A tleap script that builds the chain and sets N, CA, C and O, in Angstrom:
source leaprc.protein.ff14SB
mol = sequence {
  NMET PRO LYS PHE GLU GLN LEU LYS GLU ALA
  ILE GLU ALA SER GLU THR LEU SER SER GLU
  GLU LYS THR GLN SER VAL LYS HIE ILE GLU
  GLU TRP VAL ARG GLU ASP ARG ALA PHE GLY
  LEU ILE TYR ASP GLU LEU LEU GLU VAL ASN
  MET ALA PHE LYS GLU ILE PHE ARG GLU LEU
  GLY LEU CVAL
}
set mol.1.N position { -5.697 -2.172 0.815 }
set mol.1.CA position { -6.427 -3.855 0.811 }
set mol.1.C position { -4.689 -4.393 -0.952 }
set mol.1.O position { -4.070 -4.137 -1.985 }
set mol.2.N position { -5.005 -5.245 0.230 }
set mol.2.CA position { -3.403 -6.476 -0.313 }
set mol.2.C position { -4.113 -7.013 -1.720 }
set mol.2.O position { -5.274 -7.419 -1.783 }
set mol.3.N position { -3.017 -6.919 -3.036 }
set mol.3.CA position { -3.230 -6.770 -4.491 }
set mol.3.C position { -4.392 -8.607 -4.017 }
set mol.3.O position { -5.511 -8.742 -4.512 }
set mol.4.N position { -3.811 -9.655 -3.110 }
set mol.4.CA position { -4.535 -11.435 -3.745 }
set mol.4.C position { -5.670 -10.822 -2.885 }
set mol.4.O position { -6.722 -11.351 -3.244 }
set mol.5.N position { -5.914 -9.796 -1.758 }
set mol.5.CA position { -7.617 -9.814 -1.598 }
set mol.5.C position { -8.229 -8.949 -2.448 }
set mol.5.O position { -9.390 -9.305 -2.650 }
set mol.6.N position { -7.881 -7.817 -3.113 }
set mol.6.CA position { -8.478 -7.665 -4.489 }
set mol.6.C position { -8.580 -8.227 -5.330 }
set mol.6.O position { -9.632 -8.020 -5.936 }
set mol.7.N position { -7.580 -9.325 -5.969 }
set mol.7.CA position { -8.044 -10.093 -6.915 }
set mol.7.C position { -9.168 -11.463 -6.357 }
set mol.7.O position { -9.875 -12.159 -7.087 }
set mol.8.N position { -9.007 -11.554 -4.567 }
set mol.8.CA position { -9.787 -12.744 -5.271 }
set mol.8.C position { -11.495 -11.989 -5.019 }
set mol.8.O position { -12.523 -12.314 -5.614 }
set mol.9.N position { -11.382 -11.239 -4.271 }
set mol.9.CA position { -12.655 -10.066 -4.647 }
set mol.9.C position { -13.171 -9.464 -6.455 }
set mol.9.O position { -14.195 -9.316 -7.122 }
set mol.10.N position { -12.101 -9.338 -6.544 }
set mol.10.CA position { -12.793 -9.334 -8.826 }
set mol.10.C position { -13.567 -10.845 -9.066 }
set mol.10.O position { -14.407 -10.987 -9.955 }
set mol.11.N position { -13.126 -12.046 -8.062 }
set mol.11.CA position { -13.034 -12.960 -9.454 }
set mol.11.C position { -14.470 -13.080 -8.358 }
set mol.11.O position { -15.536 -12.531 -8.640 }
set mol.12.N position { -14.350 -13.537 -7.649 }
set mol.12.CA position { -15.524 -13.757 -6.911 }
set mol.12.C position { -16.887 -13.007 -7.298 }
set mol.12.O position { -18.028 -13.455 -7.406 }
set mol.13.N position { -16.270 -11.436 -7.506 }
set mol.13.CA position { -17.959 -10.537 -8.522 }
set mol.13.C position { -17.655 -11.213 -9.207 }
set mol.13.O position { -18.391 -12.112 -8.799 }
set mol.14.N position { -16.668 -12.072 -10.773 }
set mol.14.CA position { -16.808 -11.494 -12.479 }
set mol.14.C position { -18.357 -12.178 -12.521 }
set mol.14.O position { -18.924 -12.729 -11.576 }
set mol.15.N position { -18.710 -12.045 -13.457 }
set mol.15.CA position { -20.187 -12.787 -14.812 }
set mol.15.C position { -19.276 -13.400 -15.977 }
set mol.15.O position { -19.825 -14.142 -16.791 }
set mol.16.N position { -17.838 -13.111 -16.100 }
set mol.16.CA position { -17.602 -14.280 -16.540 }
set mol.16.C position { -17.370 -15.329 -16.798 }
set mol.16.O position { -17.596 -16.035 -17.781 }
set mol.17.N position { -16.546 -15.564 -15.216 }
set mol.17.CA position { -16.573 -17.040 -15.018 }
set mol.17.C position { -17.098 -17.555 -13.880 }
set mol.17.O position { -17.568 -17.375 -12.756 }
set mol.18.N position { -16.538 -18.836 -15.401 }
set mol.18.CA position { -17.383 -20.208 -14.377 }
set mol.18.C position { -17.412 -20.067 -13.269 }
set mol.18.O position { -17.366 -18.879 -12.951 }
set mol.19.N position { -17.514 -21.291 -11.828 }
set mol.19.CA position { -18.055 -21.787 -10.744 }
set mol.19.C position { -16.304 -21.996 -10.609 }
set mol.19.O position { -15.683 -21.611 -9.618 }
set mol.20.N position { -15.790 -22.536 -11.552 }
set mol.20.CA position { -15.025 -23.611 -11.956 }
set mol.20.C position { -13.307 -23.356 -11.997 }
set mol.20.O position { -12.304 -24.011 -11.714 }
set mol.21.N position { -13.780 -21.318 -12.788 }
set mol.21.CA position { -12.509 -20.741 -13.057 }
set mol.21.C position { -12.851 -20.172 -11.947 }
set mol.21.O position { -12.067 -19.225 -11.869 }
set mol.22.N position { -13.791 -20.139 -10.678 }
set mol.22.CA position { -13.368 -18.924 -9.854 }
set mol.22.C position { -12.217 -20.172 -8.849 }
set mol.22.O position { -11.027 -20.388 -8.623 }
set mol.23.N position { -13.549 -20.680 -8.534 }
set mol.23.CA position { -12.214 -22.301 -7.750 }
set mol.23.C position { -11.353 -22.559 -7.701 }
set mol.23.O position { -10.736 -23.004 -6.734 }
set mol.24.N position { -10.882 -22.284 -9.175 }
set mol.24.CA position { -9.347 -22.941 -9.883 }
set mol.24.C position { -8.629 -21.467 -9.279 }
set mol.24.O position { -7.919 -21.583 -8.280 }
set mol.25.N position { -8.763 -20.479 -9.715 }
set mol.25.CA position { -8.048 -19.201 -9.939 }
set mol.25.C position { -8.000 -18.605 -8.192 }
set mol.25.O position { -6.981 -18.017 -7.829 }
set mol.26.N position { -9.174 -18.813 -7.185 }
set mol.26.CA position { -8.509 -18.792 -5.821 }
set mol.26.C position { -7.263 -19.510 -5.518 }
set mol.26.O position { -6.234 -19.054 -5.019 }
set mol.27.N position { -7.507 -20.638 -5.880 }
set mol.27.CA position { -6.323 -22.059 -5.194 }
set mol.27.C position { -5.393 -21.350 -5.503 }
set mol.27.O position { -4.589 -21.235 -4.578 }
set mol.28.N position { -4.921 -20.374 -7.129 }
set mol.28.CA position { -3.730 -20.032 -7.545 }
set mol.28.C position { -3.226 -18.794 -7.101 }
set mol.28.O position { -2.206 -18.260 -7.537 }
set mol.29.N position { -4.315 -18.145 -5.813 }
set mol.29.CA position { -4.043 -17.037 -5.815 }
set mol.29.C position { -3.430 -17.090 -4.432 }
set mol.29.O position { -2.517 -16.355 -4.056 }
set mol.30.N position { -4.215 -18.343 -3.468 }
set mol.30.CA position { -3.155 -18.624 -2.414 }
set mol.30.C position { -2.720 -19.663 -2.746 }
set mol.30.O position { -3.442 -20.327 -2.003 }
set mol.31.N position { -2.007 -20.550 -3.355 }
set mol.31.CA position { -0.904 -20.962 -3.594 }
set mol.31.C position { 0.389 -19.880 -4.131 }
set mol.31.O position { 1.540 -20.317 -4.146 }
set mol.32.N position { 0.080 -18.370 -4.587 }
set mol.32.CA position { 1.708 -18.105 -5.236 }
set mol.32.C position { 0.864 -17.040 -3.867 }
set mol.32.O position { 0.758 -15.926 -4.378 }
set mol.33.N position { 0.443 -17.007 -2.836 }
set mol.33.CA position { 0.529 -16.262 -1.929 }
set mol.33.C position { 1.818 -17.212 -0.188 }
set mol.33.O position { 2.674 -16.829 0.608 }
set mol.34.N position { 1.420 -17.908 -0.374 }
set mol.34.CA position { 1.739 -18.706 0.458 }
set mol.34.C position { 3.264 -18.770 0.317 }
set mol.34.O position { 4.023 -18.792 1.286 }
set mol.35.N position { 3.752 -18.804 -1.290 }
set mol.35.CA position { 4.873 -19.443 -1.598 }
set mol.35.C position { 5.326 -18.264 -1.860 }
set mol.35.O position { 6.239 -18.588 -2.618 }
set mol.36.N position { 5.366 -17.314 -1.811 }
set mol.36.CA position { 5.964 -15.805 -2.016 }
set mol.36.C position { 5.898 -15.652 -3.215 }
set mol.36.O position { 6.665 -14.740 -3.523 }
set mol.37.N position { 5.236 -16.179 -4.331 }
set mol.37.CA position { 5.454 -16.125 -5.672 }
set mol.37.C position { 5.646 -14.400 -6.219 }
set mol.37.O position { 5.139 -13.503 -5.546 }
set mol.38.N position { 6.409 -14.097 -7.468 }
set mol.38.CA position { 6.259 -13.381 -7.821 }
set mol.38.C position { 5.080 -12.604 -9.119 }
set mol.38.O position { 4.562 -12.979 -10.171 }
set mol.39.N position { 5.080 -11.498 -8.376 }
set mol.39.CA position { 2.920 -10.937 -8.878 }
set mol.39.C position { 3.060 -11.100 -10.610 }
set mol.39.O position { 2.160 -10.394 -11.063 }
set mol.40.N position { 3.793 -11.718 -11.710 }
set mol.40.CA position { 4.066 -11.698 -12.973 }
set mol.40.C position { 4.091 -13.341 -12.822 }
set mol.40.O position { 3.825 -13.823 -13.923 }
set mol.41.N position { 4.272 -14.144 -12.046 }
set mol.41.CA position { 4.268 -15.620 -12.559 }
set mol.41.C position { 2.292 -15.930 -11.635 }
set mol.41.O position { 1.790 -17.033 -11.852 }
set mol.42.N position { 1.851 -15.383 -11.157 }
set mol.42.CA position { -0.214 -15.847 -11.031 }
set mol.42.C position { -0.230 -14.929 -12.083 }
set mol.42.O position { -0.991 -15.586 -12.793 }
set mol.43.N position { 0.119 -13.437 -13.081 }
set mol.43.CA position { -1.184 -13.212 -13.983 }
set mol.43.C position { -0.694 -14.308 -15.243 }
set mol.43.O position { -1.442 -14.659 -16.155 }
set mol.44.N position { 0.545 -14.697 -15.095 }
set mol.44.CA position { 0.506 -15.436 -16.223 }
set mol.44.C position { -0.371 -16.708 -16.002 }
set mol.44.O position { -1.010 -17.202 -16.931 }
set mol.45.N position { -0.378 -17.339 -14.438 }
set mol.45.CA position { -1.293 -18.322 -14.805 }
set mol.45.C position { -2.734 -18.671 -15.141 }
set mol.45.O position { -3.383 -19.480 -15.804 }
set mol.46.N position { -2.957 -17.173 -13.976 }
set mol.46.CA position { -4.196 -16.737 -13.809 }
set mol.46.C position { -4.612 -16.469 -15.475 }
set mol.46.O position { -5.787 -16.781 -15.667 }
set mol.47.N position { -3.941 -15.983 -16.666 }
set mol.47.CA position { -4.325 -15.956 -17.683 }
set mol.47.C position { -4.701 -16.976 -18.791 }
set mol.47.O position { -5.475 -16.891 -19.744 }
set mol.48.N position { -3.938 -17.914 -18.371 }
set mol.48.CA position { -3.938 -19.698 -18.583 }
set mol.48.C position { -5.401 -20.172 -18.153 }
set mol.48.O position { -6.102 -20.498 -19.110 }
set mol.49.N position { -5.969 -20.267 -16.945 }
set mol.49.CA position { -7.248 -19.920 -17.302 }
set mol.49.C position { -8.568 -19.685 -17.550 }
set mol.49.O position { -9.608 -20.339 -17.630 }
set mol.50.N position { -7.957 -17.752 -17.716 }
set mol.50.CA position { -9.167 -17.880 -18.833 }
set mol.50.C position { -9.127 -16.302 -19.055 }
set mol.50.O position { -9.084 -15.610 -18.037 }
set mol.51.N position { -9.136 -15.774 -20.102 }
set mol.51.CA position { -8.105 -14.494 -20.689 }
set mol.51.C position { -9.118 -13.132 -19.372 }
set mol.51.O position { -8.800 -11.974 -19.100 }
set mol.52.N position { -9.965 -13.719 -19.017 }
set mol.52.CA position { -10.867 -12.398 -18.671 }
set mol.52.C position { -10.293 -12.297 -17.971 }
set mol.52.O position { -10.880 -11.367 -17.419 }
set mol.53.N position { -9.051 -12.575 -17.069 }
set mol.53.CA position { -8.038 -12.025 -16.587 }
set mol.53.C position { -7.179 -10.880 -16.614 }
set mol.53.O position { -6.411 -10.455 -15.750 }
set mol.54.N position { -7.584 -10.237 -18.360 }
set mol.54.CA position { -6.551 -9.680 -18.434 }
set mol.54.C position { -7.383 -8.422 -17.767 }
set mol.54.O position { -7.028 -7.503 -17.029 }
set mol.55.N position { -8.618 -8.780 -18.340 }
set mol.55.CA position { -9.953 -7.522 -18.217 }
set mol.55.C position { -9.177 -7.335 -16.353 }
set mol.55.O position { -8.623 -6.436 -15.721 }
set mol.56.N position { -9.474 -8.384 -16.171 }
set mol.56.CA position { -10.108 -8.315 -14.176 }
set mol.56.C position { -8.585 -7.419 -13.943 }
set mol.56.O position { -8.521 -6.288 -13.460 }
set mol.57.N position { -7.821 -7.958 -14.255 }
set mol.57.CA position { -6.318 -7.037 -13.956 }
set mol.57.C position { -6.186 -5.198 -14.109 }
set mol.57.O position { -5.760 -4.265 -13.428 }
set mol.58.N position { -6.895 -5.423 -15.554 }
set mol.58.CA position { -6.582 -4.281 -16.023 }
set mol.58.C position { -7.630 -3.273 -14.900 }
set mol.58.O position { -7.407 -2.168 -14.404 }
set mol.59.N position { -8.558 -3.992 -14.804 }
set mol.59.CA position { -9.772 -3.135 -13.849 }
set mol.59.C position { -9.490 -2.809 -12.098 }
set mol.59.O position { -10.262 -2.177 -11.377 }
set mol.60.N position { -8.344 -3.350 -11.730 }
set mol.60.CA position { -8.391 -2.988 -10.632 }
set mol.60.C position { -6.470 -2.221 -10.577 }
set mol.60.O position { -5.683 -2.301 -9.634 }
set mol.61.N position { -6.272 -1.617 -11.798 }
set mol.61.CA position { -5.458 -1.320 -12.222 }
set mol.61.C position { -3.429 -1.940 -11.442 }
set mol.61.O position { -2.369 -1.345 -11.245 }
set mol.62.N position { -4.077 -3.825 -11.214 }
set mol.62.CA position { -2.891 -3.891 -10.940 }
set mol.62.C position { -1.740 -4.614 -12.809 }
set mol.62.O position { -1.092 -5.661 -12.818 }
set mol.63.N position { -1.869 -3.703 -13.958 }
set mol.63.CA position { -1.644 -4.740 -14.818 }
set mol.63.C position { -1.386 -3.032 -15.660 }
set mol.63.O position { -1.056 -2.971 -16.844 }
savepdb mol mol.pdb
quit
């Protein structure tokens, strides 16, 4: 499964993120995929939304 699909699933399953944070985060990921941006950039952008992403990325083995 591609990284972006793993992230989207983890975001949707998160009990830490609000609905607004989930929506905003998925938009960031979709933009990342469209623009073929570096993985580190999406990580930084999502951390700006909520620091809970550190744990999400860690659980997925992406950092």
